[in-house]
C-alpha positions as CSV (number, residue, x, y, z in Angstrom):
1,M,0.1,0.1,0.0
2,G,3.1,2.0,0.3
3,V,2.1,3.4,3.6
4,R,5.4,3.9,5.8
5,H,4.3,6.1,8.9
6,V,2.3,4.9,11.9
7,I,0.1,6.8,14.5
8,S,0.4,4.9,17.5
9,K,-1.1,4.9,21.7
10,L,1.2,4.0,23.8
11,A,-1.1,3.8,26.4
12,P,1.2,1.1,29.0
13,E,-2.3,-1.5,29.3
14,L,-2.2,-1.8,25.3
15,T,1.4,-2.4,25.3
16,G,2.6,-4.2,28.5
17,N,5.7,-1.3,28.1
18,P,6.3,1.9,30.8
19,P,4.1,4.7,30.7
20,P,5.2,7.0,27.6
21,W,7.1,9.8,30.1
22,E,9.3,7.2,30.0
23,E,11.7,7.4,26.7
24,R,12.2,3.9,26.7
25,S,8.5,3.3,26.1
26,L,9.1,5.7,22.9
27,K,12.0,3.8,22.2
28,V,10.5,0.3,22.4
29,A,7.8,1.1,20.2
30,Q,10.4,3.4,17.8
31,D,12.4,0.5,17.2
32,A,9.6,-1.9,16.9
33,Y,8.0,0.0,14.3
34,S,11.4,0.2,13.0
35,R,12.1,-2.9,12.3
36,A,8.9,-3.6,10.6
37,G,9.4,-0.6,8.1
38,F,7.5,2.3,10.1
39,Q,8.1,5.4,11.0
40,L,6.5,6.7,14.2
41,T,5.5,9.9,13.4
42,G,2.1,10.4,16.1
43,L,0.8,9.5,19.3
44,E,-2.7,9.6,19.7
45,G,-5.4,9.5,22.2
46,D,-5.0,9.5,25.8
47,Q,-1.7,8.1,26.6
48,F,-2.7,7.5,30.5
49,D,-5.6,7.8,32.3
50,M,-6.6,11.4,32.1
51,S,-9.7,11.7,34.0
52,R,-8.1,13.7,37.0
53,I,-6.6,16.7,34.3
54,K,-10.5,16.6,32.2
55,L,-12.7,16.8,35.3
56,G,-10.2,18.9,38.0
57,L,-10.2,16.1,41.0
58,P,-6.9,16.1,43.1
59,G,-3.9,15.0,41.6
60,R,-4.7,16.6,38.1
61,D,-1.2,18.6,38.9
62,E,0.6,15.4,39.2
63,D,-0.6,14.0,36.0
64,I,-0.2,17.3,34.2
65,D,3.7,16.8,34.8
66,R,3.6,13.5,33.2
67,Y,2.2,14.9,30.4
68,R,4.7,17.8,30.1
69,Q,7.7,14.7,30.8
70,M,5.7,13.0,27.8
71,L,5.4,15.6,25.5
72,Q,9.6,16.4,26.2
73,V,10.3,13.3,25.8
74,M,8.4,12.9,22.3
75,G,10.7,15.8,21.2
76,R,13.4,14.5,22.4
77,C,12.7,11.0,20.2
78,G,11.6,13.2,17.2
79,V,8.4,12.3,17.0
80,H,6.1,15.7,16.8
81,L,2.9,15.0,16.5
82,L,-0.1,14.2,19.4
83,C,-3.3,13.8,18.8
84,Y,-5.7,14.5,22.1
85,N,-9.0,14.9,22.9
86,F,-10.9,16.8,26.2
87,M,-13.5,14.6,26.1
88,A,-14.6,13.7,29.7
89,R,-15.1,10.7,31.3
90,I,-16.6,9.4,27.6
91,G,-14.3,9.1,24.7
92,W,-15.5,9.0,21.8
93,Y,-18.8,7.3,21.9
94,R,-21.3,5.4,19.5
95,S,-25.5,4.3,20.5
96,A,-24.4,1.3,17.7
97,S,-21.6,-0.6,16.4
98,A,-23.1,-3.3,14.1
99,I,-25.4,-1.1,11.5
100,Q,-25.4,-2.9,8.0
101,G,-24.3,-0.6,5.9
102,R,-23.7,-0.7,1.8
103,G,-23.3,-4.6,0.5
104,G,-23.2,-5.9,4.3
105,A,-20.8,-3.9,5.7
106,L,-20.9,-3.3,9.5
107,V,-20.8,0.4,10.6
108,S,-21.5,2.2,13.8
109,G,-24.0,4.8,14.6
110,F,-25.3,7.1,17.5
111,T,-28.6,8.9,18.5
112,T,-29.1,11.2,21.3
113,Q,-32.3,8.8,22.1
114,D,-30.5,5.9,22.6
115,A,-27.8,7.7,24.7
116,E,-30.6,9.4,26.6
117,R,-31.9,6.1,27.6
118,E,-28.6,5.1,29.4
119,G,-29.4,7.8,31.7
120,L,-26.3,10.1,33.9
121,T,-23.0,8.4,34.7
122,E,-21.6,8.4,38.0
123,L,-20.6,11.7,37.7
124,G,-23.9,13.0,37.8
125,V,-24.1,16.6,36.0
126,I,-21.0,18.0,35.1
127,P,-21.3,21.5,33.3
128,A,-19.9,22.6,30.2
129,D,-18.3,25.5,32.3
130,Q,-16.4,23.4,34.3
131,I,-14.7,21.6,31.5
132,W,-14.0,25.0,30.0
133,A,-12.4,25.6,33.2
134,N,-10.2,22.3,33.8
135,Y,-9.2,22.8,29.6
136,R,-7.5,26.3,30.0
137,Y,-5.5,25.3,33.3
138,F,-4.2,22.3,30.8
139,I,-3.6,24.5,28.0
140,E,-1.4,26.9,30.0
141,A,0.0,24.4,32.1
142,V,1.3,22.2,28.8
143,I,1.6,24.0,25.6
144,P,4.9,26.2,26.8
145,V,6.4,22.6,27.4
146,A,5.2,21.2,23.7
147,E,6.7,24.1,21.8
148,E,9.8,23.9,23.3
149,A,10.0,20.4,23.0
150,G,8.9,20.9,19.1
151,V,5.8,19.1,19.5
152,R,2.1,19.8,17.8
153,M,-0.7,19.0,20.4
154,G,-3.8,18.5,17.9
155,L,-7.4,19.0,19.2
156,H,-10.0,16.3,18.4
157,P,-13.4,17.5,18.4
158,D,-16.1,16.1,20.7
159,D,-17.4,12.9,18.5
160,P,-20.1,13.0,18.6
161,P,-20.2,16.4,18.5
162,V,-23.4,17.1,21.1
163,P,-23.5,20.3,24.1
164,S,-23.7,17.4,26.5
165,L,-23.7,13.5,26.7
166,R,-25.2,11.3,29.7
167,G,-25.0,14.8,31.7
168,I,-21.2,15.6,30.6
169,G,-20.4,18.8,29.1
170,R,-18.9,18.9,25.6
171,I,-16.9,21.9,24.7
172,F,-16.0,21.2,21.5
173,H,-19.1,20.4,19.7
174,D,-19.4,23.0,16.9
175,R,-17.1,25.3,15.0
176,A,-16.9,28.4,18.5
177,G,-15.9,25.6,20.4
178,L,-13.3,25.3,18.8
179,D,-12.6,28.4,18.0
180,R,-12.6,29.4,21.8
181,A,-10.4,26.4,22.1
182,L,-7.4,28.3,19.3
183,S,-8.0,31.6,21.3
184,L,-6.3,30.3,24.7
185,S,-3.1,30.7,22.9
186,S,-0.9,31.4,19.4
187,S,1.8,29.1,19.7
188,P,2.5,26.7,16.9
189,S,1.9,23.6,19.1
190,H,-1.9,24.7,19.8
191,A,-3.5,23.5,16.9
192,L,-6.7,20.7,15.7
193,T,-7.4,17.6,14.1
194,F,-9.3,18.1,11.8
195,C,-11.7,15.3,11.6
196,Q,-13.6,15.4,8.7
197,A,-16.9,13.6,9.7
198,T,-17.2,15.0,12.7
199,L,-17.2,19.0,11.2
200,T,-20.1,17.0,8.9
201,A,-22.1,16.3,11.9
202,M,-22.0,19.7,13.2
203,G,-23.4,20.6,10.0
204,E,-20.0,22.6,9.5
205,N,-19.1,23.6,5.4
206,L,-15.4,21.7,5.5
207,T,-13.9,24.4,2.9
208,E,-14.6,26.9,4.6
209,C,-12.9,25.5,8.1
210,I,-10.1,24.6,6.0
211,Q,-9.0,27.7,5.3
212,A,-9.8,29.6,8.2
213,W,-7.8,27.1,9.8
214,R,-5.0,26.5,7.4
215,D,-2.4,27.2,9.9
216,R,-3.6,25.4,12.8
217,I,-4.4,22.1,11.5
218,A,-1.8,19.9,12.7
219,F,-3.5,16.1,11.6
220,I,-6.3,14.7,9.6
221,H,-8.8,12.1,10.1
222,V,-10.7,10.7,6.8
223,R,-14.0,9.1,7.1
224,D,-17.8,10.1,6.5
225,L,-21.0,9.5,8.1
226,R,-24.9,10.6,6.8
227,G,-27.1,12.7,9.7
228,T,-26.4,15.6,11.7
229,S,-24.7,15.4,15.1
230,D,-27.3,13.5,17.3
231,N,-28.4,11.0,14.7
232,F,-25.8,9.9,12.4
233,V,-24.7,6.4,10.9
234,E,-21.3,5.8,9.4
235,T,-20.5,5.4,5.7
236,F,-17.8,4.5,3.4
237,P,-15.8,7.6,2.8
238,E,-16.8,7.9,-0.7
239,D,-21.0,7.1,0.5
240,G,-21.5,9.8,2.8
241,D,-22.6,13.5,3.3
242,T,-19.5,15.2,3.1
243,D,-17.8,16.2,-0.5
244,M,-14.6,14.6,-0.3
245,P,-12.9,15.4,-3.6
246,A,-14.1,19.6,-2.9
247,V,-12.1,18.8,0.5
248,F,-9.6,17.4,-0.7
249,R,-9.0,20.3,-3.1
250,A,-9.5,22.6,-0.3
251,Y,-6.5,20.8,1.2
252,A,-4.3,21.5,-1.5
253,Q,-5.6,24.7,-1.9
254,A,-4.6,26.0,1.3
255,G,-0.8,24.2,1.4
256,L,-1.8,21.8,3.3
257,D,1.1,19.0,4.5
258,V,0.2,17.0,7.1
259,P,-0.1,13.4,8.3
260,M,-3.6,12.4,7.6
261,R,-5.2,8.4,8.2
262,P,-8.6,6.6,7.5
263,D,-10.5,6.7,10.5
264,H,-14.0,4.0,11.4
265,A,-13.8,2.6,8.4
266,P,-16.3,-0.4,7.9
267,A,-15.9,-3.2,8.4
268,I,-16.3,-5.6,5.3
269,E,-16.1,-9.3,3.8
270,G,-12.5,-10.9,5.4
271,D,-12.6,-8.8,8.8
272,R,-13.1,-10.6,11.9
273,V,-16.9,-11.4,11.6
274,Q,-18.1,-13.8,13.9
275,A,-21.4,-15.1,14.9
276,G,-23.8,-12.7,16.9
277,P,-23.9,-8.9,16.6
278,V,-19.9,-7.5,16.8
279,A,-18.8,-10.6,18.6
280,G,-15.0,-10.1,19.6
281,M,-14.7,-6.9,16.5
282,N,-13.6,-3.4,17.2
283,V,-16.2,-2.2,13.8
284,G,-14.5,1.2,12.7
285,Y,-10.8,-0.6,13.1
286,E,-10.7,-3.7,11.1
287,A,-8.2,-3.9,8.7
288,Y,-9.3,-4.4,5.3
289,G,-11.9,-1.4,6.0
290,M,-9.1,0.9,6.9
291,V,-7.2,-0.8,3.5
292,Y,-9.6,0.0,1.3
293,T,-9.9,3.8,2.6
294,V,-6.0,4.4,2.3
295,G,-6.7,3.5,-1.5
296,Y,-9.3,5.8,-1.7
297,M,-7.4,8.4,0.2
298,K,-4.7,8.0,-2.3
299,G,-6.9,8.2,-5.3
300,L,-8.0,11.6,-4.0
301,L,-4.7,12.5,-2.7
302,Q,-3.7,12.1,-6.4
303,S,-6.3,13.9,-8.4
304,S,-5.9,16.4,-5.9
305,G,-2.7,17.4,-7.1
306,L,-1.4,16.6,-3.5
307,H,2.4,15.1,-3.1
308,F,2.7,12.3,0.0
309,T,4.8,9.3,1.5
């Protein structure tokens, strides 16, 4: 496929290696990927439990110190991208994960009605203002270290992009929230992960967003869906509501030179489909759907005149 770069999550519970604020953790990962012919280009997701940081709980300063150490380690190891989110208690969330898509592929979906049936979490109601205060505290503490280390932190929008999920405030569910986030620091290390389908679900004009944020986009997630923020189903990349060719032309016009990857691809024939709804499957992250999307991405990149490695 010509893929030579890797975005990875190095949380110890996944890798069995030391925590990512220890340099040997990144070195072990880099060596393993290098032996397989890949370069570790960035990290993505919560590399350790971020609950105390996102919820403003006792002990958050200790965790922020670990985060800063991780950024310094990334800089020393030449890993210059970190995709992160600030979704408290509940990360990216779907209310259904075995929906029949095109050709019998399995896709995930979300409705606020289904989510509301689950009720509040054990944390009760946490207002958005509280999450905003916690986010500002975090950004003021880590961005100077990220800039010194040469690491760009790409904030991922809330997924699904709803104002509240099971009582927990979500602050990056629309463009206004993302613009507010960017206003907290003008550092080149304070950037966005441009998750196409999340912005589509918001009802935003993606080409306008690309032009407005052209200097603040650090990373791109390529996926698509049909629907709105409170009721959507994920799709193949060419089968949703996004005008993908127009979006890739906008990347070219903006002069973007950042990593991109397929995201939440449908599970298709040959993936680990077993008896039952999704038994043992990780819909959205099975291999063959991802391979399909890589091919689609390369076709769009070539047709848009974008160079890629």
